[in-house]
C-alpha positions as CSV (number, residue, x, y, z in Angstrom):
1,G,2.6,-22.0,0.0
2,R,3.4,-18.3,0.0
3,L,1.8,-15.2,1.4
4,V,0.8,-13.0,-1.6
5,V,-0.3,-9.3,-1.3
6,E,-2.3,-7.8,-4.2
7,G,-3.6,-4.3,-4.8
8,N,-2.9,-1.1,-2.8
9,A,-1.9,-2.6,0.5
10,P,-1.9,-0.3,3.5
11,L,0.8,-2.4,5.2
12,T,4.1,-3.7,3.8
13,P,4.4,-7.5,3.2
14,Q,6.8,-7.6,6.2
15,E,4.2,-6.0,8.4
16,I,1.5,-8.4,7.2
17,H,3.9,-11.4,7.9
18,K,4.6,-10.1,11.4
19,L,0.9,-9.3,12.3
20,T,-0.5,-12.6,10.9
21,G,2.1,-15.0,12.1
22,I,1.7,-16.9,8.8
23,T,4.9,-18.1,7.1
24,S,5.7,-19.9,4.0
25,G,5.5,-23.7,4.2
26,Q,3.0,-23.9,7.1
27,V,0.2,-26.5,6.9
28,F,-3.0,-24.9,5.7
29,N,-5.3,-23.8,8.6
30,E,-8.5,-22.1,7.7
31,F,-9.0,-20.8,11.3
32,K,-5.5,-19.3,11.3
33,I,-6.3,-17.6,8.0
34,I,-9.5,-16.0,9.4
35,S,-7.8,-14.9,12.6
36,S,-4.9,-13.4,10.6
37,F,-7.3,-11.2,8.7
38,E,-8.9,-10.0,11.9
39,A,-5.4,-9.1,13.2
40,L,-4.9,-6.9,10.0
41,R,-8.3,-5.2,10.5
42,K,-7.6,-4.4,14.1
43,T,-4.6,-2.2,13.1
44,G,-7.1,0.4,11.7
45,K,-5.0,0.8,8.6
46,I,-7.3,-1.2,6.3
47,K,-9.7,1.2,4.5
48,G,-12.0,0.1,1.7
49,N,-12.3,-3.5,0.5
50,A,-10.0,-6.2,1.7
51,Q,-10.2,-10.0,1.5
52,V,-8.1,-13.1,2.2
53,T,-8.4,-16.2,0.0
54,P,-6.6,-19.4,-0.4
55,R,-5.4,-20.1,-3.9
56,L,-3.9,-23.3,-5.3
57,N,-0.5,-22.8,-6.8
58,P,-0.1,-25.7,-9.2
59,T,3.6,-25.0,-9.8
60,D,4.4,-25.7,-6.2
61,N,1.5,-27.9,-5.5
62,A,0.8,-25.7,-2.5
63,I,-1.9,-23.3,-1.3
64,D,-0.9,-19.6,-1.4
65,I,-2.7,-17.2,1.0
66,V,-3.7,-14.1,-1.0
67,Y,-4.5,-10.8,0.7
68,T,-6.2,-8.4,-1.8
69,F,-6.7,-4.7,-1.0
70,S,-8.7,-2.1,-3.0
71,E,-9.9,1.3,-2.2
72,N,-13.4,0.8,-3.6
């Protein structure tokens, strides 16, 4: 699937790709998803609420990895 960024992200999508090492088309790996989120947290740029969730994309029959950021 794709890497999707929602909300007011403190990092550009390109920075997120670079920091997480996750690219489109990779096999879904829950450990890698959790590790990628920790890598983003370690930058110190994430303030407020943030989460990462897998989401089925029925159009592509793939799992998108969704990073959601909010200032609440």
